[in-house]
C-alpha positions as a Markdown table, in Angstrom:
| # | Residue | x | y | z |
|---|---|---|---|---|
| 1 | Unk | 0.0 | 0.0 | 0.0 |
| 2 | Unk | 2.8 | 2.5 | 0.9 |
| 3 | Unk | 4.7 | 1.6 | -2.3 |
| 4 | Unk | 1.6 | 2.3 | -4.4 |
| 5 | Unk | 1.0 | 5.7 | -2.8 |
| 6 | Unk | 4.7 | 6.5 | -3.2 |
| 7 | Unk | 4.6 | 5.6 | -6.9 |
| 8 | Unk | 1.4 | 7.5 | -7.4 |
| 9 | Unk | 3.0 | 10.6 | -5.7 |
| 10 | Unk | 6.2 | 10.2 | -7.7 |
| 11 | Unk | 4.3 | 10.0 | -11.0 |
| 12 | Unk | 2.2 | 13.1 | -10.0 |
| 13 | Unk | 5.4 | 15.1 | -9.3 |
| 14 | Unk | 7.0 | 14.0 | -12.5 |
| 15 | Unk | 3.8 | 15.0 | -14.4 |
| 16 | Unk | 3.8 | 18.5 | -12.8 |
| 17 | Unk | 7.5 | 19.0 | -13.5 |
| 18 | Unk | 7.0 | 17.9 | -17.2 |
| 19 | Unk | 4.1 | 20.3 | -17.7 |
| 20 | Unk | 6.0 | 23.1 | -16.1 |
| 21 | Unk | 8.9 | 22.6 | -18.5 |
| 22 | Unk | 6.7 | 22.5 | -21.5 |
| 23 | Unk | 4.7 | 25.5 | -20.3 |
| 24 | Unk | 7.9 | 27.6 | -19.8 |
| 25 | Unk | 9.1 | 26.8 | -23.3 |
| 26 | Unk | 11.5 | 24.0 | -22.4 |
| 27 | Unk | 9.9 | 21.9 | -25.1 |
| 28 | Unk | 11.0 | 24.3 | -27.8 |
| 29 | Unk | 9.0 | 27.0 | -29.5 |
| 30 | Unk | 7.9 | 27.5 | -33.1 |
| 31 | Unk | 9.0 | 30.6 | -35.0 |
| 32 | Unk | 5.4 | 32.0 | -34.8 |
| 33 | Unk | 5.4 | 31.5 | -31.0 |
| 34 | Unk | 8.7 | 33.4 | -30.7 |
| 35 | Unk | 7.3 | 36.3 | -32.8 |
| 36 | Unk | 4.2 | 36.5 | -30.6 |
| 37 | Unk | 6.3 | 36.5 | -27.4 |
| 38 | Unk | 8.5 | 39.2 | -28.9 |
| 39 | Unk | 5.4 | 41.3 | -29.7 |
| 40 | Unk | 4.3 | 41.0 | -26.1 |
| 41 | Unk | 7.8 | 42.0 | -24.9 |
| 42 | Unk | 7.7 | 45.1 | -27.1 |
| 43 | Unk | 4.3 | 46.0 | -25.6 |
| 44 | Unk | 5.7 | 45.7 | -22.1 |
| 45 | Unk | 9.2 | 47.3 | -22.9 |
| 46 | Unk | 10.8 | 44.0 | -21.6 |
| 47 | Unk | 14.4 | 44.4 | -22.7 |
| 48 | Unk | 15.3 | 41.1 | -21.0 |
| 49 | Unk | 12.9 | 39.3 | -23.3 |
| 50 | Unk | 14.5 | 41.0 | -26.3 |
| 51 | Unk | 17.8 | 39.4 | -25.5 |
| 52 | Unk | 16.2 | 35.9 | -25.2 |
| 53 | Unk | 14.0 | 36.2 | -28.3 |
| 54 | Unk | 16.3 | 38.0 | -30.7 |
| 55 | Unk | 19.8 | 37.7 | -32.1 |
| 56 | Unk | 22.3 | 39.9 | -30.2 |
| 57 | Unk | 22.4 | 42.4 | -33.1 |
| 58 | Unk | 18.7 | 42.6 | -33.4 |
| 59 | Unk | 18.2 | 42.9 | -29.6 |
| 60 | Unk | 20.6 | 45.9 | -29.4 |
| 61 | Unk | 18.7 | 47.6 | -32.2 |
| 62 | Unk | 15.4 | 46.9 | -30.5 |
| 63 | Unk | 16.7 | 48.4 | -27.2 |
| 64 | Unk | 17.8 | 51.6 | -29.1 |
| 65 | Unk | 14.4 | 52.0 | -30.8 |
| 66 | Unk | 12.2 | 50.5 | -28.0 |
| 67 | Unk | 9.9 | 53.4 | -27.6 |
| 68 | Unk | 9.3 | 53.8 | -31.4 |
| 69 | Unk | 8.7 | 50.0 | -31.6 |
| 70 | Unk | 6.2 | 50.2 | -28.7 |
| 71 | Unk | 4.4 | 53.0 | -30.6 |
| 72 | Unk | 4.2 | 50.9 | -33.7 |
| 73 | Unk | 2.8 | 48.0 | -31.7 |
| 74 | Unk | 0.1 | 50.3 | -30.3 |
| 75 | Unk | -0.7 | 51.5 | -33.9 |
| 76 | Unk | -1.0 | 48.1 | -35.5 |
| 77 | Unk | -3.0 | 46.4 | -32.8 |
| 78 | Unk | -2.9 | 42.8 | -31.9 |
| 79 | Unk | -1.6 | 39.9 | -34.0 |
| 80 | Unk | -4.6 | 38.2 | -35.6 |
| 81 | Unk | -2.8 | 35.7 | -37.8 |
| 82 | Unk | 0.6 | 34.2 | -38.4 |
| 83 | Unk | 2.0 | 32.0 | -41.3 |
| 84 | Unk | 5.4 | 30.5 | -41.0 |
| 85 | Unk | 7.8 | 28.9 | -43.5 |
| 86 | Unk | 10.7 | 27.0 | -42.1 |
| 87 | Unk | 13.8 | 26.1 | -44.3 |
| 88 | Unk | 16.4 | 24.3 | -42.2 |
| 89 | Unk | 17.7 | 26.8 | -39.6 |
| 90 | Unk | 15.9 | 29.8 | -41.0 |
| 91 | Unk | 12.3 | 30.8 | -41.0 |
| 92 | Unk | 10.0 | 33.5 | -42.1 |
| 93 | Unk | 6.8 | 34.4 | -40.1 |
| 94 | Unk | 4.3 | 36.6 | -41.9 |
| 95 | Unk | 2.2 | 38.4 | -39.3 |
| 96 | Unk | -1.2 | 40.0 | -40.0 |
| 97 | Unk | -2.2 | 42.7 | -37.5 |
| 98 | Unk | -5.6 | 44.0 | -36.4 |
| 99 | Unk | -5.2 | 47.1 | -38.6 |
| 100 | Unk | -4.8 | 44.8 | -41.7 |
| 101 | Unk | -1.1 | 45.5 | -42.2 |
| 102 | Unk | 1.3 | 42.6 | -42.6 |
| 103 | Unk | 5.0 | 42.2 | -41.7 |
| 104 | Unk | 7.5 | 39.5 | -42.3 |
| 105 | Unk | 9.9 | 38.5 | -39.5 |
| 106 | Unk | 13.1 | 36.6 | -40.3 |
| 107 | Unk | 14.3 | 34.1 | -37.7 |
| 108 | Unk | 17.4 | 31.9 | -37.4 |
| 109 | Unk | 17.9 | 28.9 | -35.2 |
| 110 | Unk | 20.8 | 29.3 | -32.8 |
| 111 | Unk | 21.7 | 26.7 | -30.1 |
| 112 | Unk | 18.4 | 25.0 | -30.9 |
| 113 | Unk | 16.2 | 28.1 | -30.3 |
| 114 | Unk | 14.5 | 30.3 | -32.8 |
| 115 | Unk | 15.6 | 33.9 | -32.6 |
| 116 | Unk | 14.2 | 36.9 | -34.5 |
| 117 | Unk | 16.9 | 38.5 | -36.7 |
| 118 | Unk | 17.0 | 41.7 | -38.6 |
| 119 | Unk | 19.7 | 44.1 | -39.7 |
| 120 | Unk | 17.8 | 47.2 | -40.7 |
């Protein structure tokens, strides 16, 4: 009886840990998910998230133009649709916003994680 309860408890703990890892992105994210997370980070002005979601070059540019980017986010509205194309370690995510505008985000895979990359 004690062994059965112990096993059930152990299985429950493993399940909770597994769900937490997946929920925190430990299971890997799609390019579309990364773009959506970046959009949220821009809304909040979360520079820490820029560094996690973008290549170093893109993150430094985003930090420099953070307020302008935040204004653009407010102007375009929420993301209503994403379409992604993956080609090996690169991807393009086409985003459609509430205001009807679309924008393409280029991503690269670095160390197993998708990162938004731009050089403009």
